[in-house]
C-alpha positions as CSV (number, residue, x, y, z in Angstrom):
1,X,-137.8,-47.4,80.0
2,X,-136.1,-48.7,83.0
3,X,-132.7,-50.5,83.0
4,X,-133.2,-54.3,83.3
5,X,-132.0,-55.6,86.6
6,X,-129.8,-58.2,85.0
7,X,-127.5,-55.5,83.6
8,X,-125.4,-55.0,86.6
9,X,-121.8,-54.7,85.3
10,X,-120.9,-51.0,84.4
11,X,-119.5,-52.0,81.0
12,X,-122.7,-53.9,80.1
13,X,-124.8,-51.1,81.5
14,X,-123.1,-48.5,79.4
15,X,-123.3,-50.6,76.3
16,X,-127.0,-51.3,76.9
17,X,-127.7,-47.6,77.5
18,X,-125.9,-46.5,74.4
19,X,-127.8,-49.0,72.3
20,X,-131.1,-47.9,73.8
21,X,-130.3,-44.3,73.1
22,X,-129.4,-45.0,69.5
23,X,-132.6,-47.0,69.0
24,X,-134.7,-44.3,70.5
25,X,-133.0,-41.5,68.6
26,X,-133.3,-43.4,65.2
27,X,-137.0,-44.0,65.9
28,X,-137.5,-40.4,66.9
29,X,-135.7,-39.1,63.8
30,X,-137.7,-41.4,61.5
31,X,-141.0,-40.4,63.0
32,X,-140.0,-36.7,62.8
33,X,-139.1,-37.1,59.1
34,X,-142.3,-39.0,58.4
35,X,-144.4,-36.2,60.0
36,X,-142.5,-33.5,58.2
37,X,-143.0,-35.1,54.8
38,X,-146.7,-35.7,55.4
39,X,-147.2,-32.0,56.3
40,X,-145.1,-31.0,53.4
41,X,-147.3,-32.8,50.9
42,X,-150.4,-31.2,52.3
43,X,-148.7,-27.8,52.4
44,X,-147.6,-28.1,48.7
45,X,-151.2,-28.8,47.7
46,X,-152.3,-25.8,49.7
47,X,-149.7,-23.5,48.2
48,X,-150.9,-24.6,44.8
49,X,-154.4,-23.5,45.8
50,X,-155.7,-27.1,46.0
51,X,-157.7,-28.1,49.0
52,X,-157.1,-31.8,49.8
53,X,-160.4,-33.6,50.4
54,X,-160.7,-35.4,53.7
55,X,-160.2,-38.8,52.1
56,X,-157.0,-37.7,50.4
57,X,-155.8,-36.0,53.6
58,X,-156.4,-39.1,55.6
59,X,-154.5,-41.2,53.0
60,X,-151.5,-38.9,53.1
61,X,-151.4,-38.8,56.9
62,X,-151.8,-42.6,57.0
63,X,-148.8,-43.2,54.7
64,X,-145.8,-44.2,56.8
65,X,-143.3,-45.3,54.2
66,X,-140.7,-42.6,53.7
67,X,-140.0,-43.6,50.1
68,X,-143.7,-43.5,49.3
69,X,-144.0,-40.0,51.0
70,X,-141.1,-38.8,48.8
71,X,-143.0,-40.0,45.7
72,X,-146.1,-38.2,46.9
73,X,-144.1,-35.0,47.5
74,X,-142.8,-35.1,43.9
75,X,-146.3,-35.7,42.6
76,X,-147.7,-32.8,44.6
77,X,-145.7,-30.4,42.4
78,X,-147.4,-31.6,39.2
79,X,-150.9,-33.0,39.9
80,X,-154.0,-31.1,38.7
81,X,-156.2,-32.7,41.4
82,X,-155.2,-33.9,44.9
83,X,-156.8,-37.3,44.2
84,X,-154.3,-37.8,41.4
85,X,-151.6,-38.3,44.0
86,X,-152.8,-41.8,44.3
87,X,-153.7,-42.4,40.7
88,X,-151.2,-45.1,40.0
89,X,-152.5,-47.3,42.9
């Protein structure tokens, strides 16, 4: 992302760059955490000797809400069938 040309004063430029850096970092961290939780849910199922069917795998990987992924993670410890992760929906 390029610096907008209207940000010419050094003070404004620094503030803009710091805000852009914070926004980018927060987005990066959130995306990293989301991907980590998605992989963790699949890994927990694998460690419990349960193969997630393609449909369940797609739903887990399509889930973007971090709170929802935390719920799926907790359920992955207890379910008898991977499809039961989404039983309450």
